[in-house]
C-alpha positions in Angstrom: -7.1 -6.8 2.5 -5.1 -7.7 -0.6 -2.0 -5.7 -1.6 -0.2 -6.3 -4.9 2.9 -5.0 -6.7 4.8 -5.6 -9.9 8.3 -4.4 -10.7 10.2 -4.1 -14.0 13.9 -3.6 -14.4 15.0 -3.2 -18.0 18.0 -5.2 -19.3 21.1 -3.2 -19.4 19.9 -0.8 -16.8 20.5 -2.8 -13.6 20.2 0.3 -11.4 16.7 1.3 -12.7 13.4 -0.1 -11.6 9.7 0.9 -12.2 7.2 -0.4 -9.7 3.3 -0.4 -9.6 1.6 -0.9 -6.2 -2.0 -1.5 -5.5 -3.0 -1.4 -1.8 -6.4 -2.6 -0.6 -7.3 -4.0 -4.0 -10.9 -4.8 -3.2 -11.5 -1.4 -1.5 -12.5 -2.9 1.8 -13.2 -0.7 4.8 -10.7 -1.3 7.6 -9.0 0.4 10.5 -5.3 0.2 11.2 -4.2 -1.5 14.4 -3.2 1.8 15.9 -6.7 3.3 15.7 -9.1 0.3 15.9 -10.1 0.8 19.6 -9.6 -2.8 20.7 -10.3 -3.3 24.4 -12.1 0.0 24.7 -15.7 0.8 24.0 -15.0 4.5 24.2 -12.8 4.6 21.1 -14.3 5.1 17.7 -12.2 3.4 15.0 -10.7 5.7 12.3 -11.2 4.0 8.9 -8.3 4.1 6.5 -8.5 5.4 3.0 -9.8 3.0 0.3 -7.8 1.6 -2.6 -4.5 3.2 -3.3 -2.5 3.0 -6.5 1.1 4.1 -6.8 3.7 4.2 -9.6 7.3 4.8 -8.7 10.6 4.9 -10.5 13.9 4.3 -8.8 17.4 5.0 -10.0 20.3 3.8 -7.8 23.6 5.5 -8.0 
């Protein structure tokens, strides 16, 4: 699984940041470690959602 992010902080606004996140870039099927059923044949793994894209802005004060 590949996760990427890019952040931008404009000059003169040291307390402001914009961030773009892409999680699971190639949209692979996977199960988180808490639901993968390792060591138990009776557990059915719960697959996580596919690709996730997020855009956030942060202002520190």
